KOLKOLZA-966157 format. One record per residue (C-alpha): residue in one letter; x, y, z. Coordinates in pm, whole numbers, padded with zeros to 5 digits, always signed. Example, Ala and Ser with C-alpha at 12.3 -4.5 7.8 and 13.67 -1.06 7.14 Angstrom:
BEGIN
A+01230-00450+00780
S+01367-00106+00714
This chain:
BEGIN
X+03511+06111+17141
X+03838+06102+16988
X+03897+05729+17048
X+03556+05674+16854
X+03684+05891+16555
X+04009+05645+16558
X+03760+05366+16528
X+03582+05548+16272
X+03927+05580+16047
X+03973+05236+16078
X+03623+05138+15928
X+03727+05368+15660
X+04095+05280+15572
X+03959+04896+15599
X+03726+04948+15374
X+03917+05189+15154
X+04145+04884+15093
X+03947+04751+14826
X+03929+05030+14607
X+04194+05198+14438
X+04562+05289+14599
X+04567+05661+14596
X+04203+05726+14693
X+04270+05556+15039
X+04583+05765+15032
X+04369+06084+15054
X+04128+05963+15302
X+04412+05903+15572
X+04553+06241+15483
X+04227+06442+15562
X+04131+06234+15849
X+04417+06201+16039
X+04437+06452+16393
X+04669+06702+16526
X+04988+06607+16683
X+05012+06562+17060
X+05226+06394+17324
X+05148+06106+17471
X+05037+06153+17817
X+05217+06032+18116
X+05122+05665+18202
X+04934+05580+17882
X+04893+05231+17817
X+05137+05094+17528
X+04954+04878+17236
X+05152+04692+16942
X+05143+04878+16582
X+04876+04792+16332
X+04932+04747+15978
X+04714+04835+15686
X+04794+04730+15332
X+04655+04978+15140
X+04754+04820+14755
X+04997+04607+14554
X+05071+04662+14186
X+04900+04399+13988
X+05117+04102+13760
X+05441+04287+13838
X+05771+04144+13759
X+06107+04128+13931
X+06031+04447+14188
X+05684+04440+14306
X+05560+04762+14531
X+05366+04755+14846
X+05198+05062+14969
X+05077+05026+15370
X+05004+05198+15717
X+05158+05169+16014
X+04933+05307+16273
X+05069+05269+16672
X+04909+05482+16948
X+05180+05534+17095
X+05361+05671+16773
X+05650+05471+16887
X+05913+05316+16606
X+05808+05009+16422
X+06020+04742+16255
X+05822+04511+16012
X+05885+04169+15897
X+05790+04129+15501
X+05720+03728+15418
X+05548+03578+15113
X+05409+03240+15012
X+05252+03072+14663
X+05072+02804+14826
X+04799+02989+14975
X+05009+03037+15313
X+05083+02673+15415
X+05471+02831+15385
X+05605+03140+15410
X+05958+03256+15336
X+06134+03605+15422
X+06079+03851+15127
X+06367+04053+14988
X+06396+04417+14979
X+06486+04550+14659
X+06772+04848+14672
X+06506+05064+14490
X+06520+05411+14669
X+06172+05401+14668
X+06166+05122+14972
X+06112+05308+15301
X+06308+04973+15464
X+06182+04732+15771
X+06285+04860+16077
X+06245+05225+16256
X+05978+05290+16004
X+05733+05594+16155
X+05377+05514+16306
X+05119+05743+16460
X+04743+05711+16579
X+04622+05855+16223
X+04868+05624+16056
X+05185+05682+15858
X+05218+05552+15472
X+05522+05383+15361
X+05603+05146+15054
X+05768+04856+15079
X+05962+04722+14714
X+06001+04352+14674
X+06309+04230+14479
X+06076+03905+14377
X+06292+03783+14128
X+06575+03730+14381
X+06774+03440+14333
X+06649+03383+14676
X+06301+03456+14636
X+06101+03383+14297
X+06335+03383+13987
X+06161+03358+13659
X+05833+03281+13903
X+05497+03344+13726
X+05184+03326+13927
X+04977+03424+14235
X+05243+03497+14577
X+05047+03628+14897
X+05256+03915+15055
X+05271+03913+15471
X+05318+04213+15675
X+05384+04193+16025
X+05457+04493+16254
X+05620+04482+16565
X+05739+04782+16790
X+05860+04766+17190
X+05512+04692+17300
X+05521+04396+17092
X+05393+04231+16757
X+05084+04324+16621
X+04855+04188+16363
X+04989+04065+15990
X+04842+04194+15705
X+04809+04008+15376
X+04754+04106+14992
X+04747+03883+14710
X+04926+04033+14397
X+05037+03841+14054
X+05407+03778+14015
X+05568+03769+13666
X+05935+03765+13627
X+05959+03574+13329
X+06218+03703+13120
X+06142+03777+12723
X+06326+03561+12450
X+06583+03692+12211
X+06639+03598+11881
X+06987+03618+11688
X+07163+03500+11423
X+06853+03599+11133
X+06995+03468+10790
X+06861+03280+10488
X+07085+02951+10459
X+07201+03103+10101
X+07190+03427+09895
X+07055+03471+09642
X+06782+03263+09786
X+06439+03171+09568
X+06130+02916+09609
X+06150+02788+09950
X+06397+02964+10175
X+06567+02828+10508
X+06661+03121+10763
X+06853+03035+11009
X+06782+03227+11367
X+06879+03127+11717
X+06594+03163+12026
X+06765+03224+12374
X+06561+03247+12687
X+06644+03291+13059
X+06393+03006+13129
X+06435+02780+12840
X+06043+02850+12755
X+05918+02711+12482
X+05856+03024+12267
X+05655+03140+11947
X+05797+03382+11649
X+05666+03633+11401
X+05830+03592+11075
X+05806+03922+10832
X+05935+04047+10548
X+06017+04359+10385
X+06111+04442+10008
X+06149+04844+10076
X+06427+04852+10335
X+06216+04795+10628
X+05954+05095+10537
X+05694+04816+10501
X+05657+04478+10606
X+05443+04198+10542
X+05403+03825+10761
X+05583+03549+10607
X+05385+03261+10433
X+05583+02946+10584
X+05637+02678+10398
X+05681+02299+10381
X+05984+02202+10661
X+06170+02388+10927
X+06083+02399+11267
X+05746+02593+11224
X+05647+02887+11435
X+05522+02779+11777
X+05636+02543+12066
X+05977+02595+11953
X+06271+02557+12251
X+06475+02805+12378
X+06755+02765+12658
X+06979+03032+12815
X+07315+02940+12613
X+07047+02949+12271
X+06883+02673+12046
X+06935+02696+11635
X+06580+02680+11430
X+06485+02715+11125
X+06167+02854+10946
X+06113+02764+10589
X+05984+03103+10383
X+05731+03029+10071
X+05830+03323+09872
X+05688+03205+09577
X+05351+03238+09756
X+05448+03565+09882
X+05660+03731+09580
X+05548+03528+09313
X+05806+03466+09011
X+05951+03737+09042
X+06362+03823+09128
X+06431+04146+09490
X+06717+04226+09567
X+06772+04348+09905
X+06489+04192+10105
X+06525+04166+10493
X+06349+03872+10736
X+06275+04017+11056
X+06179+03763+11355
X+05964+03860+11657
X+06032+03599+11978
X+05753+03563+12236
X+05677+03313+12564
X+05458+03490+12790
X+05597+03802+12696
X+05723+03952+12355
X+06066+03979+12297
X+06226+04209+12044
X+06272+04187+11696
X+06576+04082+11515
X+06592+04097+11135
X+06865+03950+10876
X+07130+04135+10645
X+06949+04207+10279
X+06945+03928+10038
X+06846+03808+09744
X+06545+03625+09588
X+06571+03478+09280
X+06218+03334+09201
X+06193+03367+08841
X+06230+02992+08742
X+06492+02877+08422
X+06232+02765+08136
X+06232+02459+08087
X+06117+02232+07713
X+05968+01921+07640
X+06059+01780+07305
X+05809+01525+07099
X+06012+01304+06932
X+05966+01242+06558
X+05824+00903+06450
X+05869+00697+06195
X+06167+00729+05905
X+06302+01059+05878
X+06465+01259+05618
X+06603+01572+05459
X+06426+01854+05653
X+06311+01706+05963
X+05993+01891+06208
X+06113+01898+06565
X+05786+02005+06758
X+05874+02089+07109
X+05677+02306+07401
X+05852+02605+07619
X+05707+02623+07965
X+05805+02918+08181
X+05640+03056+08527
X+05647+03382+08383
X+05588+03343+08044
X+05930+03504+07989
X+06087+03477+07632
X+06310+03221+07550
X+06570+03182+07372
X+06713+02806+07287
X+07006+02658+07190
X+06970+02312+06965
X+07231+02022+06881
X+07184+01679+06741
X+07323+01371+06819
X+07536+01198+06537
X+07546+00867+06659
X+07804+00763+06383
X+08085+01014+06541
X+07926+00987+06891
X+07936+01340+06953
X+07719+01644+06981
X+07657+01901+06668
X+07508+02247+06640
X+07178+02194+06407
X+07137+02328+06094
X+06793+02509+06115
X+06616+02474+05776
X+06291+02663+05864
X+06014+02674+06177
X+06032+02927+06467
X+06285+03196+06553
X+06566+03069+06813
X+06527+03409+07011
X+06262+03568+07190
X+06007+03232+07150
X+05701+03277+07357
X+05627+03034+07661
X+05388+03001+07944
X+05343+02752+08250
X+05114+02555+08061
X+05352+02564+07758
X+05366+02726+07402
X+05382+02479+07100
X+05733+02591+06851
X+05940+02375+06549
X+06266+02370+06494
X+06331+02236+06102
X+06654+02069+06088
X+06840+02039+05773
X+06916+01650+05815
X+07108+01663+05478
X+07362+01905+05561
X+07442+01804+05893
X+07396+01349+05862
X+07465+01333+05475
X+07304+01075+05291
X+07378+00840+05579
X+07108+00613+05796
X+07048+00582+06132
X+06834+00457+06407
X+06986+00621+06702
X+06983+01026+06635
X+06865+01249+06869
X+06794+01600+06946
X+06869+01811+07230
X+06710+02141+07354
X+06839+02414+07636
X+06632+02752+07680
X+06681+03010+07877
X+06535+03371+07962
X+06712+03678+08050
X+06801+03551+08389
X+06818+03204+08400
X+06918+02911+08180
X+06711+02583+08164
X+06792+02234+08131
X+06937+02029+07790
X+06681+01778+07758
X+06700+01498+07528
X+06462+01335+07282
X+06441+00972+07241
X+06614+00821+06932
X+06467+00809+06621
X+06531+00744+06267
X+06737+00967+06004
X+06669+00786+05648
X+06906+00971+05452
X+07027+00659+05287
X+06745+00440+05105
X+06778+00056+05231
X+06868-00175+04932
X+06647-00412+04798
X+06677-00750+04667
X+06465-00959+04450
X+06477-01348+04385
X+06336-01524+04104
X+06228-01897+04206
X+06463-02162+04091
X+06301-02438+03890
X+06215-02741+04072
X+06383-02997+04115
X+06712-02914+04292
X+06957-03114+04441
X+07293-03084+04620
X+07406-02695+04498
X+07085-02475+04457
X+07178-02146+04250
X+07026-01862+04399
X+06992-01578+04101
X+06916-01218+04282
X+06940-00867+04198
X+07022-00619+04444
X+06909-00211+04417
X+07019+00051+04604
X+06933+00413+04502
X+07312+00529+04612
X+07513+00243+04447
X+07599+00119+04812
X+07811-00156+04828
X+07594-00464+05000
X+07578-00761+05235
X+07353-01051+05197
X+07226-01265+05436
X+07029-01570+05271
X+06804-01799+05413
X+06559-02101+05396
X+06255-02192+05501
X+06067-02533+05434
X+05778-02415+05603
X+05681-02055+05607
X+05754-01961+05911
X+06104-02065+06029
X+06394-01935+05841
X+06741-02091+05907
X+07100-01937+05786
X+07151-02159+05453
X+07520-02315+05383
X+07731-02134+05066
X+07888-02385+04865
X+08206-02166+04843
X+08343-02451+04613
X+08127-02366+04342
X+08258-02098+04076
X+07939-01938+04033
X+07926-01819+04381
X+07994-01471+04463
X+07943-01427+04831
X+07776-01219+05052
X+07938-00940+05114
X+08093-00626+04933
X+07831-00663+04638
X+07786-00430+04394
X+07417-00269+04397
X+07267+00034+04169
X+06929+00212+04104
X+06816-00025+03839
X+06995-00357+04005
X+07277-00523+03972
X+07220-00915+03941
X+07439-01144+04144
X+07442-01501+04237
X+07426-01711+04548
X+07501-02091+04565
X+07399-02298+04857
X+07526-02642+04986
X+07125-02741+04992
X+07259-03091+05066
X+07412-03003+05326
X+07147-02793+05494
X+06853-03100+05406
X+07028-03366+05384
X+06842-03683+05340
X+06489-03437+05280
X+06276-03395+05001
X+06078-03106+05067
X+05858-02939+04789
X+05804-02658+04997
X+06182-02482+04991
X+06149-02100+05000
X+06501-01881+04963
X+06474-01515+05049
X+06808-01281+05030
X+06796-01031+05293
X+07003-00703+05172
X+07228-00426+05377
X+07431-00139+05321
X+07648+00060+05553
X+07351+00145+05749
X+07042-00087+05756
X+06924-00367+05634
X+06687-00359+05327
X+06380-00525+05171
X+06405-00917+05107
X+06385-01096+04819
X+06181-01383+04887
X+06144-01693+04616
X+05818-01848+04562
X+05805-02260+04670
X+06016-02485+04483
X+06122-02868+04544
X+06492-02976+04673
X+06573-03326+04653
X+06848-03357+04909
X+06841-03735+04968
X+07037-03983+04910
X+07011-04234+04609
X+06936-04599+04680
X+07180-04846+04657
X+07128-05269+04498
X+07331-05563+04566
X+07232-05836+04356
X+07303-06212+04438
X+07400-06455+04123
X+07186-06736+04057
X+07318-07104+04087
X+07375-07294+03718
X+07198-07390+03527
X+06836-07236+03627
X+06567-07277+03338
X+06207-07166+03344
X+06116-06846+03577
X+06416-06767+03735
X+06420-06588+04082
X+06694-06325+04111
X+06760-06181+04457
X+06871-05831+04550
X+06902-05595+04837
X+06778-05231+04863
X+06935-05019+05047
X+06868-04654+05126
X+06924-04382+05391
X+06553-04231+05376
X+06388-04595+05386
X+06194-04392+05041
X+06032-04637+04851
X+06218-04757+04530
X+06217-04878+04157
X+06370-05128+03960
X+06527-05183+03630
X+06610-05513+03556
X+06828-05601+03221
X+06995-05907+03090
X+07304-05959+02809
X+07460-06232+02680
X+07778-06046+02622
X+07773-05812+02878
X+07750-05507+02630
X+07394-05547+02456
X+07098-05517+02751
X+06767-05580+02677
X+06453-05531+02959
X+06444-05857+03142
X+06043-06005+03099
X+05926-06054+03479
X+05736-06367+03526
X+05490-06477+03793
X+05586-06407+04156
X+05831-06247+04356
X+05818-05889+04408
X+05673-05614+04167
X+05936-05344+04058
X+05819-05049+04163
X+05710-04951+04527
X+05960-05148+04644
X+06076-05110+05009
X+06422-05015+05157
X+06612-04923+05476
X+06906-04811+05544
X+07025-05193+05657
X+06862-05327+05375
X+06588-05524+05232
X+06590-05857+05037
X+06383-05890+04720
X+06275-06117+04455
X+06290-06068+04059
X+06141-06336+03898
X+06248-06346+03578
X+06053-06538+03245
X+06377-06677+03042
X+06128-06849+02844
X+05951-06505+02748
X+06301-06389+02690
X+06383-06649+02416
X+06679-06770+02695
X+06803-07120+02646
X+06593-07271+02426
X+06815-07403+02259
X+07071-07528+02493
X+07262-07396+02764
X+07324-07032+02697
X+07507-06793+02982
X+07367-06473+03052
X+07405-06174+03305
X+07122-05993+03488
X+07177-05600+03596
X+06962-05423+03809
X+06932-05039+03843
X+06777-04888+04166
X+06585-04506+04156
X+06353-04335+04415
X+06382-03983+04339
X+06732-04012+04240
X+06912-04289+04028
X+07098-04536+04266
X+07393-04730+04113
X+07361-05065+03904
X+07417-05399+04051
X+07552-05700+03800
X+07512-06043+03878
X+07796-06257+03771
X+07764-06507+03500
X+07511-06799+03523
X+07370-07042+03269
X+07030-07116+03143
X+06893-07469+02985
X+06513-07424+02851
X+06631-07690+02631
X+06750-07989+02809
X+06422-08101+02997
X+06464-07928+03332
X+06130-07831+03529
X+06061-07516+03629
X+05788-07342+03886
X+05605-06997+03875
X+05450-06921+04247
X+05195-06661+04322
X+05228-06416+04630
X+04962-06444+04882
X+04710-06147+04945
X+04632-05985+05254
X+04653-06146+05622
X+04742-06487+05609
X+04783-06687+05951
X+04776-07094+06021
X+04809-07283+05747
X+04909-07033+05441
X+04800-07137+05098
X+05060-07121+04794
X+04958-07128+04486
X+05199-07236+04194
X+05233-07400+03884
X+05456-07658+03786
X+05616-07739+03417
X+05881-07990+03294
X+05951-07986+02877
X+05955-08349+02931
X+05699-08428+03118
X+05796-08591+03383
X+05671-08648+03721
X+05824-08370+03974
X+05814-08320+04317
X+05888-07930+04487
X+06131-07845+04785
X+05984-07538+04956
X+06175-07323+05234
X+06041-07001+05416
X+06206-06710+05483
X+06255-06600+05864
X+06418-06288+05795
X+06791-06382+05797
X+06832-06729+05603
X+06610-06949+05387
X+06451-07254+05594
X+06244-07559+05491
X+05918-07480+05492
X+05683-07707+05753
X+05347-07884+05499
X+05063-07788+05712
X+04721-07957+05676
X+04563-07944+05313
X+04664-07851+04996
X+04831-08088+04774
X+05158-08319+04820
X+05473-08253+04744
X+05610-08578+04543
X+05435-08720+04190
X+05355-08420+04096
X+05259-08420+03691
X+05359-08219+03461
X+05230-07914+03354
X+05003-07821+03685
X+04858-07630+03951
X+04942-07675+04263
X+04897-07576+04627
X+05108-07564+04902
X+04993-07540+05250
X+05241-07386+05458
X+05220-07442+05836
X+05358-07074+05928
X+05242-07116+06267
X+05512-07423+06350
X+05759-07218+06144
X+05708-06889+06255
X+05587-06899+06579
X+05276-06698+06701
X+05424-06404+06539
X+05335-06097+06297
X+05531-06004+06009
X+05464-05796+05672
X+05785-05962+05538
X+05713-06326+05496
X+05806-06542+05165
X+05791-06893+05049
X+06008-07049+04748
X+05957-07345+04534
X+06238-07528+04370
X+06114-07849+04158
X+06284-08149+04076
X+06215-08411+03815
X+06407-08682+03929
X+06771-08545+03724
X+06751-08194+03727
X+06706-07950+03942
X+06467-07614+03837
X+06542-07293+03996
X+06455-07151+04330
X+06102-06913+04227
X+05990-06673+04573
X+05683-06549+04636
X+05705-06155+04689
X+05646-06036+05085
X+05339-06087+05215
X+05153-06073+05569
X+05140-06320+05869
X+04950-06279+06107
X+04978-06563+06374
X+04988-06297+06650
X+04622-06088+06714
X+04666-05680+06736
X+04611-05591+07080
X+04303-05371+07184
X+04199-05134+07456
X+03890-04988+07602
X+03907-04680+07804
X+03687-04563+08095
X+03591-04192+08053
X+03672-03978+08340
X+03397-03816+08605
X+03365-03441+08473
X+03538-03200+08584
X+03843-03347+08651
X+04121-03123+08716
X+04572-03155+08789
X+04640-03529+08770
X+04363-03702+08580
X+04354-04081+08629
X+04275-04249+08310
X+04193-04603+08386
X+04196-04898+08072
X+04218-05241+07995
X+04462-05435+07760
X+04368-05740+07560
X+04578-05922+07378
X+04539-06291+07259
X+04883-06356+07320
X+04891-06214+07686
X+05226-06023+07447
X+05337-05737+07696
X+05233-05406+07553
X+05306-05018+07506
X+05105-04734+07480
X+05040-04425+07349
X+04814-04170+07530
X+04691-03875+07311
X+04445-03587+07389
X+04204-03430+07180
X+03983-03129+07175
X+03778-03166+06853
X+03839-03585+06842
X+04036-03538+06502
X+04371-03335+06621
X+04531-03542+06884
X+04869-03443+07116
X+05030-03685+07306
X+04955-03636+07700
X+05193-03557+07925
X+05236-03841+08211
X+05221-03736+08610
X+05533-03965+08686
X+05524-03804+09034
X+05167-03990+09077
X+05303-04345+09243
X+05015-04500+09092
X+05107-04407+08723
X+05211-04761+08575
X+05375-04545+08296
X+05333-04651+07876
X+05544-04908+07841
X+05554-05322+07876
X+05247-05334+08037
X+05033-05660+08090
X+04772-05792+07837
X+04545-06144+07847
X+04265-06223+07646
X+04020-06169+07963
X+04145-05816+07994
X+04441-05671+08194
X+04341-05345+08392
X+04610-05058+08439
X+04607-04677+08485
X+04793-04362+08340
X+04833-04055+08523
X+04776-03730+08317
X+04932-03442+08414
X+04671-03166+08266
X+04866-02863+08379
X+05149-02927+08174
X+04896-02976+07890
X+04603-02740+07932
X+04752-02524+08206
X+04478-02283+08385
X+04206-02368+08215
X+03870-02544+08161
X+03837-02787+07845
X+03609-03061+07692
X+03821-03319+07568
X+03883-03710+07503
X+04157-03935+07570
X+04252-04220+07316
X+04489-04458+07364
X+04711-04684+07108
X+04812-05019+07228
X+05092-05176+07092
X+05268-05557+07127
X+05621-05662+06987
X+05437-05647+06633
X+05202-05399+06561
X+04960-05137+06670
X+04665-05239+06804
X+04282-05126+06803
X+04286-04811+07037
X+03991-04743+07252
X+03866-04335+07332
X+03693-04179+07567
X+03367-03986+07588
X+03413-03649+07572
X+03496-03548+07949
X+03563-03161+08114
X+03912-03083+08256
X+03908-02784+08501
X+04221-02678+08645
X+04222-02415+08933
X+04418-02073+08967
X+04388-01866+09273
X+04388-01490+09149
X+04384-01180+09387
X+04196-00833+09334
X+04472-00552+09366
X+04278-00220+09243
X+04621-00131+09146
X+04462+00085+08814
X+04072+00127+08875
X+03781-00046+08940
X+03739-00240+08640
X+03683-00592+08682
X+03839-00654+08290
X+04150-00490+08375
X+04410-00749+08423
X+04674-00504+08593
X+04417-00495+08887
X+04465-00823+08931
X+04746-01043+09067
X+04809-01412+08985
X+04553-01395+08651
X+04240-01309+08561
X+03924-01395+08647
X+03745-01673+08451
X+03611-02030+08548
X+03895-02220+08668
X+03973-01875+08897
X+03910-01916+09276
X+03932-01525+09343
X+03972-01330+09621
X+03865-00969+09696
X+04093-00843+10018
X+04048-00541+10248
X+04282-00206+10198
X+04266-00180+09831
X+04262+00140+09649
X+03974+00027+09436
X+03781-00205+09454
X+03580-00397+09159
X+03260-00317+08973
X+03138-00616+08719
X+02907-00530+08448
X+02896-00816+08208
X+02751-01199+08305
X+03092-01376+08480
X+03134-01750+08520
X+03421-01804+08808
X+03489-02130+08992
X+03466-01951+09366
X+03511-01573+09520
X+03572-01442+09835
X+03486-01069+09956
X+03682-01079+10274
X+03569-00795+10563
X+03620-00449+10464
X+03626-00548+10057
X+03319-00510+09823
X+03203-00590+09487
X+02958-00462+09290
X+02777-00627+09038
X+02623-00333+08778
X+02350-00372+08525
X+02122-00691+08443
X+02359-00937+08478
X+02467-01291+08630
X+02742-01421+08857
X+02783-01775+08816
X+03042-01933+09075
X+03031-02296+08993
X+03213-02364+09376
X+03173-02163+09687
X+03105-01800+09771
X+03175-01615+10093
X+03081-01266+10161
X+03259-01091+10463
X+03247-00787+10327
X+02983-00607+10082
X+02871-00727+09779
X+02638-00456+09613
X+02431-00562+09350
X+02332-00249+09155
X+02104-00412+08890
X+02003-00056+08694
X+01603-00085+08767
X+01634-00471+08669
X+01766-00757+08844
X+02133-00944+08856
X+02139-01307+08915
X+02405-01474+09176
X+02422-01818+09058
X+02588-02053+09306
X+02664-02422+09221
X+02804-02467+09549
X+02782-02320+09926
X+02723-01966+09988
X+02822-01840+10325
X+02755-01452+10434
X+02931-01415+10760
X+02853-01191+11065
X+02999-00915+10864
X+02901-00993+10548
X+02596-00795+10368
X+02458-00862+10021
X+02279-00514+09924
X+02075-00404+09644
X+01929-00137+09923
X+01864+00231+09715
X+01955+00032+09448
X+01613+00075+09242
X+01392+00392+09082
X+01516+00677+09156
X+01310+00991+09304
X+00935+01019+09085
X+01031+00714+08913
X+00919+00370+08891
X+00634+00177+08842
X+00333+00289+09052
X+00513+00585+09246
X+00287+00775+09472
X+00161+01126+09457
X+00373+01398+09429
X+00343+01681+09712
X+00252+02014+09634
X+00315+02309+09822
X+00486+02237+10148
X+00330+01854+10179
X+00563+01554+10141
X+00522+01316+09868
X+00396+00985+09898
X+00609+00618+09947
X+00724+00462+09654
X+00466+00148+09606
X+00616-00254+09554
X+00505-00531+09770
X+00237-00317+09943
X+00112+00005+09905
X+00359+00304+09989
X+00275+00528+10251
X+00087+00838+10230
X+00202+01193+10213
X+00087+01512+10353
X-00282+01591+10298
X-00334+01265+10165
X-00062+01221+09899
X-00122+00914+09789
X+00116+00628+09806
X+00219+00413+09526
X+00011+00052+09465
X+00166-00245+09493
X+00310-00490+09197
X+00521-00760+09089
X+00457-01115+09196
X+00463-01202+09618
X+00646-01549+09593
X+00848-01445+09306
X+00947-01102+09292
X+01186-00964+09049
X+01119-00615+08985
X+01313-00307+09187
X+01116-00104+09393
X+00967+00216+09301
X+01151+00585+09405
X+00931+00774+09630
X+00732+01101+09527
X+00896+01437+09557
X+00732+01658+09798
X+00721+02017+09885
X+00636+02111+09563
X+00911+01865+09425
X+01206+02063+09537
X+01245+01790+09790
X+01355+01436+09632
X+01186+01100+09696
X+01410+00828+09838
X+01523+00570+09585
X+01349+00231+09571
X+01513-00120+09702
X+01725-00298+09384
X+01636-00636+09262
X+01838-00981+09378
X+01811-01274+09238
X+02018-01576+09458
X+02046-01917+09304
X+02210-02163+09535
X+02293-02528+09452
X+02443-02594+09799
X+02373-02451+10169
X+02326-02101+10244
X+02458-02005+10552
X+02336-01643+10602
X+02476-01464+10958
X+02478-01124+10816
X+02274-00962+10605
X+02095-00981+10281
X+01890-00650+10202
X+01719-00451+09955
X+01552-00159+10153
X+01425+00147+09986
X+01595+00501+10099
X+01438+00766+10298
X+01310+01044+10093
X+01491+01386+10157
X+01331+01724+10353
X+00974+01590+10282
X+00997+01330+09958
X+00831+01036+09944
X+01026+00714+10069
X+01161+00454+09839
X+00961+00068+09811
X+01178-00177+09903
X+01303-00424+09658
X+01303-00767+09561
X+01511-01105+09722
X+01414-01422+09555
């Protein structure tokens, strides 16, 4: 019966180990049998151990309660081990030095069981220091009879040491705004830690959570070590404390890993969040004078009253000075706010700056409130005009002026300042140049230190116009006088247009005729002029060089007006009719001729030496007529001959070769040169081709001298006339194919009957009236230049390459080309193309840096859209373009990830190719957008052209379905077919539009659920017109959108 009770007790004990320890101990004590001695000869058995409990989640010292049972009550030893891998490996457990632990040897045991405690030093360096996790503890009993069966228990071990924090302190005192708190985290295990940060403004009585600011190390996953790791926490004091000042603020930090550590707090410090006020100054615009209103705005986070200091910058002295106030708001107690309060300071600039002028005056203001001083803020420079600018008035000089031009002008200045002037002239009213002073003129007053007054002071400037306009006759000259005082330029005085003749007077030299002469006498002279102006002459004769008379012009020779001249001299002939002037009629008479030349100015007078005229001695004479128009080959020279004695005469004929007189060859026809009866009219046929060759000249001359067998008459010359023995060249030009671009080939053919080498001038024009020189593309190896080009009667072909990029740039223009040919003698007939188009391409890229506005140049790189632009719209831009008007471009590429939106009833016209790898959105605003492409359209596999959902909105369209009432769905929109039916027979919209050429958007779906569920938007309308190839590997769509929560679906749109 006792043995059975023992077995029963074991059952109770085993079951008791699943409950709490205290209940199990009570059961043992109640069931333990009375002590008695072991009977002699009783069988010895090993002890038994039962573990009653172990404290859960223990750290360091782990208490194990157990019972030792021994039927013989022998002393028992125990072995205590632990395992962290489920019993695969065991290690001896170190007993703690605690007085509660019963040890491991000589422990009492009895048949009823004795209660014991083992305290395990789990954090011992030999056991599980710092360990956190489950551990299995095994107790094995033994006595003299042997080892008993081990018992095990699993406990939660937490040997982790909580972290500590130290060195909590702000980096500055006082602090403000984002306050950086320094601290150090120490942990025996070097665990990752977190912190809780709190602050107190009442000396630690109450604590609030501190808001983390930007920066610092954060509040979690913070490193630690046994020696400590320094960290920072940034406290957003503005959010927690606002714009205010606090003293004695304390921060405390509580660290934790798996266990919370002890909090540490900082020493008290000050937080100053009362920001200093700031100011913005509006710079005065325009000229200011006297009392100047300075508008400024005061900002303060707390709207504190603000005082200001005001200074102005004196640019003359280069220093800042206090500003004298003449009005406006006070300097103290000024209102402010976070959004700013406007104020005015009226500055007495006359007191501070005086009667001066400067465009570099500045203002600065420094604000402060009760606790903080703001920064000085300066305005931009502005104009203070306390000194009025001078002005000048200039009357127009009389025309014409020559050499030194006297400029009268008046200087006016309110302050009577001494003034300087700048005198300029223009010949075109646009470009002004500085005049040269004629300092040699005693009336000249110079250009500096000139007096002025409020009513005006007159002065004189003498302009050396001969130096500035040397050799020119200008009828559009203007002069302006620009005055300035000490401070600035004033208002210029400008004359009206007048004439300045700065040409050089012409010069004449005259050759004395060989004596004796009679009848019409040729007076040879040469006209020289630096400017090659047309000249006039007066011819006079004298018998005594004292009394001079006008010489009568005879037949032949040159006129007395419109005579050519040149810097090297042009020879001329004046034929003097001595008979009309009654010279030598009574016999030999000695005379002189003088010639005075003039153009716009009178030149010199040249006089012959003495020569004899005898019109009474039977000397023959001729009159010669100058041929008119172009002559060639055999040139008829008309002349008349007479002899006082009626003698039969002969003639000698010479031609001018440009340098000397040569005997003239007689051509076919005409009269002989001998046996000429007098008086008589005759023709000499001059063989100009033999004498001059195949040339063209406008300075041909012929002279004739008669001979009667006894006496020679005077040489009498024609005037200049034209001999055209060389035909002018001509040219034909082939019109280039449009559009041309860059280096444009101009093919042309040069014709010349004499096969002369020719030069050309190539010009271009937009209107056929105004022509500009065409720039040759000399980099093109096929261009033949413009000089010494071959020509022939049948034509020689040539090429000119026109550099249109230089002349036209990146643009499209309709132009003509004209070629003017020249042989060595003259300009021939030009050739002109028909109008053709030049288009020079430019590559531009969308940047979208500013907006989605297609027309904003700031959104483009390399240029702006035009019909010569190759456009790329790349991916990754901040904005993508929206085109709201018709546009013509050359080409466009929309890259994958990019998009272009066409907004409204517009047309995008590409004269080249279009590639869509991204998205081309057609949002036609209930109408239709057209994409017109002359070249190819390629839609890549990633490309989409879409008008989906861009048609009529919910409940709008040409054929909208029936709306759903109550909870019913609405009907679908109609377009190419009937819209779908909604709930309870809500009818869809009817079809409309052309089935083969659709052009209208799809109707919106009808609303459902009594109008609360909108219908889907219809698809938009797209017209795509491709002149080349349409390669579609992507998507072109115009789908309607689904309705929402019962709304009818939108109808599909149009693609045509």
